LOVO-9384 format. One record per residue: residue number from 1; residue in three letters; x, y, z of N, C-alpha, C in turn. Coordinates in steps of 0.001 Angstrom, whole numbers. Each point is the difference from the previous one (the first is absolute). Layout:
// residues N
R   i  aa    n.xx    n.yy    n.zz   ca.xx   ca.yy   ca.zz    c.xx    c.yy    c.zz
R NUM ala       X       Y       Z       X       Y       Z       X       Y       Z
...
//
This chain:
// residues 307
R   i  aa    n.xx    n.yy    n.zz   ca.xx   ca.yy   ca.zz    c.xx    c.yy    c.zz
R   1 unk  142086  174030   32503     754    -212    1244    -798    -853     971
R   2 unk   -1277     301      91    -882    -763     883     -99   -1448    -468
R   3 unk     -76    -142   -1336     -80   -1354    -562    1278    -785     317
R   4 unk    1162     682     -85    1290    -649     287      59    -467    1445
R   5 unk    -444     876     923      -1    -370    1418    -907   -1190     258
R   6 unk   -1113     -47    -702    -941   -1117     172     636   -1311    -421
R   7 unk     719      60   -1124     672   -1227    -492    1049    -472     996
R   8 unk     800     935     520    1039    -355     990    -627    -626    1239
R   9 unk   -1115     576     475    -676    -512    1182    -495   -1422    -228
R  10 unk    -566    -236   -1193    -514   -1334    -320    1139   -1019     -18
R  11 unk    1134     379    -600    1169    -898     -53     526    -298    1406
R  12 unk      33    1026     850     484    -173    1370    -874    -968     770
R  13 unk   -1318     142    -170    -940    -898     674     207   -1434    -463
R  14 unk     258    -199   -1291     217   -1344    -558    1254    -634     575
R  15 unk    1070     805     102    1264    -508     555    -186    -436    1446
R  16 unk    -692     857     801    -222    -316    1418    -805   -1282     144
R  17 unk   -1037    -148    -814    -845   -1197      53     789   -1231    -376
R  18 unk     864     172   -1023     824   -1125    -438     946    -447    1097
R  19 unk     627     961     692     913    -317    1105    -723    -722    1115
R  20 unk   -1201     471     323    -765    -630    1065    -361   -1432    -364
R  21 unk    -332    -201   -1300    -333   -1347    -442    1203    -925     142
R  22 unk    1205     518    -368    1206    -819     107     305    -302    1459
R  23 unk    -179    1013     881     248    -216    1421    -944   -1053     555
R  24 unk   -1281      99    -385    -990    -971     464     332   -1395    -489
R  25 unk     426    -109   -1253     352   -1286    -589    1195    -616     736
R  26 unk    1017     834     295    1189    -488     708    -355    -475    1398
R  27 unk    -848     747     688    -420    -404    1341    -720   -1336     -48
R  28 unk    -863    -162   -1000    -739   -1249    -139     938   -1162    -261
R  29 unk    1006     227    -867     973   -1051    -319     775    -407    1242
R  30 unk     386     996     802     738    -280    1220    -854    -803     959
R  31 unk   -1262     399     132    -905    -716     890    -182   -1445    -444
R  32 unk    -152    -203   -1325    -164   -1349    -520    1235    -849     253
R  33 unk    1192     627    -164    1250    -724     230      99    -444    1450
R  34 unk    -289     923     912      32    -333    1420    -989   -1106     313
R  35 unk   -1172      83    -602   -1026   -1009     219     467   -1364    -474
R  36 unk     680     -26   -1171     498   -1266    -529    1057    -601     910
R  37 unk     898     876     493    1052    -481     897    -607    -584    1264
R  38 unk    -957     707     579    -644    -504    1214    -709   -1311    -275
R  39 unk    -629     -91   -1163    -708   -1229    -354     955   -1163    -127
R  40 unk    1179     243    -633     976   -1061    -188     608    -440    1332
R  41 unk     123     938     931     638    -329    1271    -978    -534    1039
R  42 unk   -1284      23    -312    -988    -482     953     -36   -1522     -14
R  43 unk     160    -604    1162     -62   -1451     110    -863    -322    1202
R  44 unk   -1146    -557    -255    -961    -261    1065     126   -1443     460
R  45 unk     296    -180    1281     102   -1336     577   -1366    -420     527
R  46 unk    -355   -1232    -252   -1260    -510     522     119    -198    1507
R  47 unk   -1134     -25     681       8    -226    1437     552   -1390     316
R  48 unk    -306    -973    -847     510   -1357     201    1522     -18    -105
R  49 unk     537     741    -971    1455      78    -179     654     623    1226
R  50 unk    -543    1133     439     584     692    1160     -93    -853    1256
R  51 unk   -1117    -669     182    -188    -832    1180     989   -1162      28
R  52 unk     285    -562   -1174     879   -1179     -55    1478     370      53
R  53 unk     386    1028    -788    1424     279    -153     530    1074     948
R  54 unk    -881     740     657     452    1021     946    -479    -323    1409
R  55 unk      83   -1265     352    -475    -460    1304    1119     -89    1037
R  56 unk    1215     373    -391    1126     -88     926     598   -1398      77
R  57 unk    -357    -854    -947     542   -1361     -39     479    -312   -1416
R  58 unk     802   -1049     -97     454    -491   -1292    -744   -1285    -327
R  59 unk    -101    -295   -1278    -532   -1292    -431    1178    -934    -254
R  60 unk      -2   -1144     672    1095    -970    -117    -585   -1313    -507
R  61 unk     545    -489   -1120    -475   -1254    -571    1171    -946    -209
R  62 unk    -148   -1217     491    1041   -1016    -164    -371    -931   -1149
R  63 unk    1030    -563    -637    -193    -882   -1143     934   -1205      95
R  64 unk    -497   -1144    -420     858   -1151    -223     709     222   -1328
R  65 unk    1324    -151     -14     788     335   -1179     693   -1224    -580
R  66 unk    -108    -149   -1309     827    -942    -762     826     844    -954
R  67 unk    1281     150     301     859     932    -723     962    -736    -922
R  68 unk     -15     369   -1275     949    -571    -956    1379     616     212
R  69 unk    1009    -875     151    1375     486     135     965   -1130    -347
R  70 unk     937     285    -889    1006    -961    -453    -630   -1266    -571
R  71 unk   -1094     163    -729    -606   -1118    -697    -832    -927     845
R  72 unk    -314     424    1239    -849    -805     886    -973     914     729
R  73 unk   -1099    -592     492    -962     745     807     367    -131    1474
R  74 unk      30    1122     693     366      36    1428   -1224     373     825
R  75 unk    -155    -634    1149   -1104     310     904     388    1176     891
R  76 unk    -940     905     202     295    1151     844   -1258     762     351
R  77 unk     158    1238     383   -1137     842     383     193    1397    -573
R  78 unk   -1122     686    -202      25    1379    -451   -1021     785     816
R  79 unk     281    1272     209    -911     873     748    -157    1311    -759
R  80 unk   -1245     453    -145    -289    1316    -555    -510     889    1123
R  81 unk     668    1111     220    -407     965    1019    -381    1299    -705
R  82 unk   -1291     320      17    -503    1244    -585    -360     963    1126
R  83 unk     452    1253    -124    -315    1000    1018     107    1391    -621
R  84 unk    -859     921     439      92    1374    -471     989     777     865
R  85 unk     722     918    -649     992     813     699      39    1397    -594
R  86 unk     493     948     809     332    1325    -502    1416     -57    -570
R  87 unk     150     511   -1208    1265    -109    -719     456    1381    -431
R  88 unk    1301     270     117     568    1276    -419     431    -115   -1464
R  89 unk    -702     652    -921     298    -177   -1425    1374     503    -421
R  90 unk     529    1009     693    1312     539    -372    1135    -881     534
R  91 unk     -44    -304    1289    1038    -859     595    -226   -1470    -337
R  92 unk   -1245    -334    -348    -395   -1358    -359     303    -998    1123
R  93 unk    -505     355    1163      68    -867    1176   -1311     148     778
R  94 unk    -240    -925     910   -1169     103     862     130    1224     894
R  95 unk   -1089     765     104       5    1214     815     -53    -357    1482
R  96 unk     789     706     802     -33    -195    1453   -1197     682     632
R  97 unk    -481    1061    -649   -1108     768     555    -972     379   -1122
R  98 unk   -1249     217     376   -1002     415    -989     278    1411    -481
R  99 unk    -180     184   -1302     141    1312    -607    -876      26   -1247
R 100 unk    -576    1163    -306    -859      98   -1173     747    -272   -1294
R 101 unk    1339     114      37     800    -254   -1194     248   -1492    -212
R 102 unk    -354    -815     992     204   -1441    -125    -906    -590   -1073
R 103 unk     415   -1101    -558    -818    -754    -942    -428   -1297     667
R 104 unk   -1283    -311     -62    -498   -1249     559     278   -1130    -985
R 105 unk     666   -1044     478     334   -1130    -868    -535   -1293     602
R 106 unk    -221    -959    -876    -248   -1372     430    1317    -738    -185
R 107 unk     580    -435    1100    1293    -680     -51    -203   -1508      25
R 108 unk     773    -692    -815      31   -1455      32    1399    -461     340
R 109 unk     127    -748    1092    1211    -750     297    -286   -1459    -315
R 110 unk     704    -528    -986    -208   -1379    -446    1247    -802     333
R 111 unk    -161   -1050     805    1142    -807     403    -142   -1432    -492
R 112 unk    1149    -638    -238      63   -1424    -341    1146    -633     784
R 113 unk    -259   -1190     527    1041    -761     703     -61   -1455    -448
R 114 unk    1119    -523    -459      80   -1393    -427    1468    -432      57
R 115 unk     239   -1273     -71    1365    -512      32     344    -700   -1305
R 116 unk    1268      77    -380     521    -743   -1140    1105    -905     552
R 117 unk    -364   -1274     244     970    -907     594     344     433    1408
R 118 unk    1270     282     235     456     329    1353    -241    1450     371
R 119 unk    -135     881   -1006     -33    1429     352   -1337     664    -312
R 120 unk    -364    1003     815   -1307     664    -130      49    1246    -881
R 121 unk   -1155     335    -547    -216    1250    -729    -982     860     775
R 122 unk     262    1293      23    -934     970     568    -141    1157    -988
R 123 unk   -1215     244    -470    -255    1032   -1007   -1058     962     532
R 124 unk     236    1292    -187   -1000     990     384     -57    1099   -1054
R 125 unk   -1219     321    -435    -235    1109    -916    -969     980     652
R 126 unk     284    1287    -143    -875    1039     552    -444     931   -1127
R 127 unk   -1292     307     -17    -563     896   -1009    -815    1076     691
R 128 unk     236    1252    -369    -714    1143     568    -820     623   -1128
R 129 unk   -1311    -224      38    -874     383   -1109   -1022    1043     449
R 130 unk    -118    1137    -710    -924    1067     421   -1459    -464       6
R 131 unk    -702     316    1072   -1409    -349     116    -819     639   -1126
R 132 unk     432    1158    -481    -743     685   -1065     -43    -817   -1284
R 133 unk     910    -962    -138     -54    -951   -1111      86     684   -1363
R 134 unk     836    1064     -69     114     742   -1263    1443     162    -455
R 135 unk     916    -743     599    1391      71    -410     697   -1297     400
R 136 unk    1237    -158    -461     742   -1209     312     385     -28    1486
R 137 unk     438   -1172     446     503    -125    1370    1079    1047     239
R 138 unk      11     568    1198     981    1026     324    1362    -607     321
R 139 unk     -20   -1259     459    1257    -642     377    -197   -1513      28
R 140 unk    1038    -729    -408       5   -1460      76    1380    -429     482
R 141 unk      38    -980     868    1285    -549     426    -101   -1515      89
R 142 unk    1141    -658    -162      38   -1458      46    1330    -446     587
R 143 unk     -57    -911     961    1223    -565     568     -98   -1525       1
R 144 unk    1113    -642    -301      79   -1463     -13    1231    -416     789
R 145 unk    -221    -875     976    1108    -506     810      51   -1521     -87
R 146 unk    1159    -530    -222     251   -1442      90    1479    -191     316
R 147 unk     433   -1222     236    1340    -211     532    1115     401    -959
R 148 unk    -304     131   -1286    1027     460    -939     257    1496     147
R 149 unk   -1032     742     446     148    1441     142   -1353     681       3
R 150 unk      16    1311    -202   -1242     748      -5      -4    1020   -1141
R 151 unk   -1212     391    -410    -161     956   -1097   -1135     952     355
R 152 unk      89    1221    -514   -1006    1018     310    -213     886   -1220
R 153 unk   -1267     288    -302    -349     909   -1095   -1049     991     494
R 154 unk      66    1237    -511    -977    1015     391    -329     897   -1184
R 155 unk   -1292     268    -164    -478     937   -1019    -621    1192     689
R 156 unk     383    1190    -440    -624    1242     460    -657     683   -1194
R 157 unk   -1267     342     150    -770     613   -1073     196    1514      41
R 158 unk     834     513    -912     230    1437    -103    -366     428   -1421
R 159 unk     790     859    -632    -317     359   -1381      55   -1240    -876
R 160 unk     962    -854     292      99   -1328    -586      28    -995    1146
R 161 unk      -3   -1291    -287     236    -998    1032    1507     -38     269
R 162 unk     390     218    1241    1406     -60     373     249   -1300     754
R 163 unk     977    -775    -467     262   -1337     523    1366     -59     665
R 164 unk      25    -505    1235    1238    -356     678     -17   -1512     207
R 165 unk    1075    -666    -403      32   -1459      96    1363    -448     519
R 166 unk     -37    -943     944    1237    -511     611     -54   -1524      44
R 167 unk    1117    -645    -348      43   -1454     -35    1410    -481     298
R 168 unk     106   -1219     513    1306    -585     256     589    -636   -1266
R 169 unk    -798     -68   -1100     494    -534   -1262     820    1062    -732
R 170 unk    1155    -375    -533     870     929    -711    -711     633   -1193
R 171 unk    -762    -805    -741    -651     499   -1211   -1117     999     300
R 172 unk    -484      40    1235   -1081     910     378     506    1143     869
R 173 unk     770    -343    1017     666    1003     814    -881    1122     487
R 174 unk     576    1220      95    -724    1194     414    -358     808   -1243
R 175 unk   -1274     300    -144    -468     703   -1195    -950    1137     384
R 176 unk      49    1052    -815    -993    1077      89    -348     393   -1424
R 177 unk   -1292      23    -332    -414     387   -1333   -1445     494      42
R 178 unk    -456     562   -1129   -1354     525    -102    -752    -723   -1116
R 179 unk   -1320    -112     189    -860    -638    -988   -1184     898    -320
R 180 unk    -452     -54   -1251   -1270     633    -328   -1113    -705     769
R 181 unk   -1038     727     327   -1064    -569     814    -837    -993    -802
R 182 unk    -374   -1075     676    -836   -1046    -581    -765    -652    1144
R 183 unk    -983    -800    -343    -763    -717    1030     945    -923     752
R 184 unk    -164     -57    1308     840    -832     861    -806   -1202     494
R 185 unk     540   -1181    -194    -696   -1193     505    -195      90    1506
R 186 unk     977     548     705    -113     115    1451   -1205     817     431
R 187 unk    -349    1034    -787   -1101     872     395   -1369    -606    -296
R 188 unk     -34   -1027    -854   -1267    -637    -364    -715    -528    1240
R 189 unk     753    -566     933    -593    -625    1193    -736    1010     871
R 190 unk     546    1208     120    -652    1037     810   -1130     680    -775
R 191 unk     218     220   -1290   -1048     608    -827   -1245    -882     -13
R 192 unk     210   -1296     -50   -1117    -955      27    -835     166    1262
R 193 unk     657     214    1145    -717     110    1272    -820    1283      80
R 194 unk     376    1035    -754    -758    1254      -2   -1167     -69    -975
R 195 unk     281    -488   -1212   -1051     -76   -1014     447    -922   -1135
R 196 unk    -426   -1260     -15     442    -938   -1044    -326     487   -1410
R 197 unk   -1110     699    -164    -395     439   -1339     945    1053    -569
R 198 unk     872     576     844     951    1003    -474    1287    -632    -536
R 199 unk     148   -1318     131    1224    -670    -432     184     119   -1513
R 200 unk    1250     173    -451     248     118   -1444    -219   -1339    -702
R 201 unk    -568      41   -1189    -246   -1209    -774     478     192   -1435
R 202 unk     103   -1119    -726     444      49   -1386    1506     -92    -103
R 203 unk     524     367   -1155    1441     -37    -244     642    1266     539
R 204 unk    1040    -157     790     655    1137     624    1418    -360     381
R 205 unk     748     991     443    1337    -205     535    -102     -64    1522
R 206 unk     643   -1007     595     -67    -156    1448    1367    -421     541
R 207 unk     353     558    1148    1233    -379     688    -328   -1150     946
R 208 unk     585   -1192    -214    -298   -1154     865     353     282    1454
R 209 unk    -483    -853     882     265     184    1425    1498     -16     260
R 210 unk     420     781     984    1417      70     331     518   -1361     464
R 211 unk    -864    -767     650     393   -1348     431     344    -874   -1207
R 212 unk    -876      -4   -1000     227    -829   -1183    1272     428    -721
R 213 unk     196    1309    -169    1186     512    -680    1262    -447     722
R 214 unk     -34      45    1320    1187    -369     777     261   -1503     -54
R 215 unk   -1044    -808     162     189   -1451       2     426    -524   -1376
R 216 unk    -486     655   -1058     330    -440   -1357    1239     699    -556
R 217 unk     503     989     709    1190     745    -424    -169     573   -1412
R 218 unk   -1162     655    -226    -263     635   -1291      35    1512     171
R 219 unk      40     710   -1117      82    1450      31   -1278     603     570
R 220 unk     179     975     879   -1146     712     571    -434    1048   -1021
R 221 unk   -1106    -291    -684    -538     891   -1013   -1441    -414    -283
R 222 unk    -673     749    -843   -1372    -345    -395      34   -1025   -1129
R 223 unk    -876   -1014     106    -108   -1045   -1011   -1414      17    -575
R 224 unk    -136    -493   -1220   -1314    -123    -618    -862    -942     828
R 225 unk   -1245     375     235    -894    -821     811   -1421      78    -538
R 226 unk    -760   -1029     302   -1425     -25    -323    -749    -243    1303
R 227 unk    -816     956     412    -713     -78    1273   -1488    -209    -235
R 228 unk    -591    -865     825   -1419    -330    -149    -672     -31    1365
R 229 unk   -1129     688     103    -764      47    1241   -1276    -816    -155
R 230 unk    -179    -978     889   -1231    -778      61    -729     326    1294
R 231 unk   -1126    -650     243    -816     330    1166     770    -150    1299
R 232 unk     784   -1058     132     712    -223    1258    1476    -340    -208
R 233 unk     582     448   -1113    1429    -224    -232     559    1056    -933
R 234 unk    1300     207     111     721     928    -872    1260    -711    -472
R 235 unk     186     -83   -1316    1122    -745    -567     905     914    -809
R 236 unk    1304    -258     111    1007     722    -775     859   -1032    -706
R 237 unk      73      95   -1313     852    -886    -783    1130     810    -627
R 238 unk    1245    -471     226    1182     626    -590     536    -936   -1083
R 239 unk    -313     252   -1273     427    -912   -1070    1515    -199     -53
R 240 unk     760    1072     152    1461     -91    -105     623    -743    1173
R 241 unk    -718     -83    1106     508    -672    1196    -604   -1388     178
R 242 unk    -943    -363    -868    -718   -1279     138    -551    -148    1422
R 243 unk    -637    1047     451    -479      44    1386   -1435     491      42
R 244 unk    -806    -625     873   -1373     441     230    -276      49    1498
R 245 unk    -439    1149     473    -379     181    1399   -1507     201      67
R 246 unk    -677    -762     867   -1438     160     214    -257     243    1480
R 247 unk    -637    1123     309    -356     344    1380   -1496    -219     162
R 248 unk    -388    -825     962   -1412    -267     266    -475     864    1166
R 249 unk   -1231     517    -109    -510     884    1047   -1511    -126     126
R 250 unk    -486     449    1142   -1435      57     248    -561    1225    -722
R 251 unk    -994    -162    -883    -513    1126    -775    -819     994     812
R 252 unk    -232    -300    1276    -782     875     878     948     727     950
R 253 unk    -240    1309     231     827     778     921     134    -736    1331
R 254 unk    1220     -43     587    1215     749    -331     959    -705    -969
R 255 unk    -520    -865    -855     758    -609   -1089    1239    -759     506
R 256 unk    -203    -863     986    1118    -750     558     672    -850   -1067
R 257 unk    1319     -89      70     762    -879    -886     -38   -1395     596
R 258 unk    -480    -971    -777    -198   -1357     509    1112    -952    -422
R 259 unk     858     436    -878    1115    -839    -424     550     466   -1338
R 260 unk    1047    -649    -456     564     342   -1307     804   -1171    -561
R 261 unk     206      37   -1306     824    -989    -701     952     744    -925
R 262 unk    1265    -417       5    1038     652    -797     762   -1087    -756
R 263 unk    -223     -76   -1309     573   -1080    -810    1114     539    -893
R 264 unk    1167    -637      79    1144     401    -829    1046   -1114      29
R 265 unk     998     132    -855    1069    -991     -22     963     291    1135
R 266 unk     241   -1006     822     837     180    1184    1144   -1005     -30
R 267 unk    1104     382     624    1162    -877      54     990     295   -1110
R 268 unk    1109    -718      23    1080     244    -947     442   -1315    -639
R 269 unk     410      93   -1255     528   -1172    -688   -1001   -1131     -95
R 270 unk     459   -1218     354    -850   -1185     -89   -1140      34    1006
R 271 unk     138     824    1042   -1041     100    1026   -1099     990    -362
R 272 unk     181     729   -1100    -993    1012    -382   -1292    -653    -458
R 273 unk   -1119     500     513   -1306    -521    -388   -1063    1045     315
R 274 unk   -1145    -129    -638   -1106     920     262    -726    -444    1261
R 275 unk     -17     893     983    -638    -298    1283    -966    1126     353
R 276 unk    -906    -296     919    -976    1002     442     102     215    1505
R 277 unk     387    1200     380     -58     403    1397   -1462     242     365
R 278 unk    -443    -551    1134   -1398     137     417     -75     488    1447
R 279 unk    -962     872     246    -283     448    1363   -1492    -168     261
R 280 unk    -322    -654    1123   -1391    -283     361    -313     648    1339
R 281 unk   -1068     780      55    -356     743    1217    -256    -943    1172
R 282 unk     555     365    1153    -222    -751    1236    -937     753     946
R 283 unk     420    1217     403    -760     731    1013     217    1500    -158
R 284 unk   -1055     776     287      89    1461     -19    -459     552    1339
R 285 unk     788     930     563    -404     689    1222     252    1498    -178
R 286 unk    -680     813     802     285    1431      96     675     218    1354
R 287 unk    1159     653     -18     738     168    1250     945    1193     -88
R 288 unk     170     688    1136    1052    1011     124    1273    -746     374
R 289 unk     561    -709    -975    1072    -961     270    1235     651     619
R 290 unk     222    1299    -265    1172     685     515      15      77    1522
R 291 unk   -1158    -202     610     -65      12    1470     -67   -1419     577
R 292 unk     -12    -993    -877     -92   -1399     441    1393    -618       1
R 293 unk     840     475     922    1399    -421      -6     448    -708    1277
R 294 unk    -965    -464     793     341    -730    1225     -22   -1498    -276
R 295 unk     645    -764     859       6   -1456    -168   -1422    -550     -37
R 296 unk    -875     608     807   -1380    -473      48    -727     206   -1328
R 297 unk     513     930    -831    -654     290   -1278     346   -1022   -1075
R 298 unk     898    -917     296     372   -1010    -996   -1178    -906    -360
R 299 unk   -1019      -5     837   -1191    -791    -295    -646     453   -1309
R 300 unk     211    1276    -382    -562     509   -1248     640    -687   -1206
R 301 unk    1237    -456     157     634    -741   -1097    -678   -1348    -176
R 302 unk    -465    -557    1098    -763   -1254    -102   -1339     253    -685
R 303 unk    -605    1150     322   -1259     367    -662     205     104   -1513
R 304 unk    1132     562    -388     315     160   -1415     573   -1281    -619
R 305 unk     131   -1036     815     502   -1310    -465    1415     104    -553
R 306 unk     813     833     690    1388     203    -416     985    -810     815
R 307 unk    -460    -655    1076     881    -840     814    -203   -1462    -357
//
């Protein structure tokens, strides 16, 4: 009887020890998981980055533009406006007030203005890209106005890419559809400004810029692309589109964009030919432009060589 009790006691001790070992192992696993999550979510901004991009001003750069349209090169201007903002990830709009739930984004407003004969073109693309640089742009929009009419496209980054598109053309009309996620050409410009070495390279699927899709009247989807990063340039070649885009930049922080070239077949019928749109940097300033809205502030347009 005594021997039996001894055996039972030994078995009980073994079970208790085994349970404690499993509990300890589970606690360790949980701790490691939490540690991994914190590590993945940690994004350390350099002092130079914070000083430049969180100074309460925007970076505004003007460019001399040669824009291909209808088989000819048109003279015009382009402006890149980079600025950090608080963004509401759920509503996907700029936040009116600071909140810990906000996402910090680097926003790019890219404008182009040129004329085709008697009538003018005005193009604007907006990209909202997370400063953490670990996901796709949260939102992209593009509007084009000219005397024939206007068109607007918007992408919202949710479970899938959700696209709303509106056009005065019957074949395009009003559309809503979803796309599987892929690299966005629009987001490349902002990603470059955060960290050029993080840009995707090699063979991949990429959604061309909303401007290009609209001007060429092609399907908004991901196309095969070959991307290459050099010391001071980033190139994207789309074999199926016979198009190559090269963005030139300063390899030293804050990695200013100094110009770009976009080569593709432009025009229709007998006027179709391979042309290269070119943008050459004119001037860069830092300014809280939203407060520069008086007549006296028009002198800043002269500084930017836009008049």
